[in-house]
N, C-alpha and C positions, 0 to 999 in steps of 0.2 A: 828580344826581351832578355832581361837579365835573370839570373837564378836567384837573386836576392829579392825577397818580398818586403815591402814597407808597410803592408796592411797589418794593422794590429788586431784584426778580427780573429786571427789564428792562435790567440793565446789560450792557455789553459784557464779554466774557470777561476782558480784561486790565485792566479798570477797577476801581479801589478807591474805596469810598465814604468820605466824611469821617467817618462814624460808626465805620467799622472802624479808621481811623487813630487817632481819639480813644480808642476802646476799647483799642487796643494800647498807646497811650502811658500811659493811666491804669493798666492792669494791669501794665505794665513798671515804672512808678514804684512802685506799691504792692508788687510782688514784691520789688524790690530793697530797698525800705525795710524790709520785714518781715525779709528775710534779714540785713540789716545790724543791725537791732535784736535779732535773736536772738543774734548774737555780741557786740553791745555791752552786752547785759544783764550779761555777766560782767565788764565793765570798771567797773561801778558798785560801789563798796564798800558793804557792808552785810551784817550777819549772818555775820560771819567764822567764828565758832566753832559756829554752830547747824546741825546736819545737816538740820533740817526746811526751813530757808531754802534750802539748797543743792538739796534735792529739788524744791522748788517752782520754783526758778530753772531746773533741768534740764527739768522738764516744760513750763514756759512757753517756754523757748528751743526745744525740740523742736517745739512746736505752732506757734510763729512761723516756724521754718524750713520746716516742711512747708507752711504756708499760703503763704509766699512762693514756694516752688518750684511750688506748684499755680497761682499767678497767672502765673508766667512760662511754664509749660507751656500754659496756656490761650491765650496769644498765638499759639502756633504751630498751634493746632487748626484754624483756618480760613484 
């Protein structure tokens, strides 16, 4: 066995690990990007008169918004 421990359970109560900070930054950036792209999808012109395209854009923007909000909620979990 090596003398170095990779277990993070031995941290002080107020201590935050680098992995936690990195995970929070990545999830925050991903969540904000997904939410912005959900609304930005409607700014791109295309398929103006086709109801099928509008339905696909509605479903895709709802999925992107839900995924972005899930990423931002996961930041607050730990």
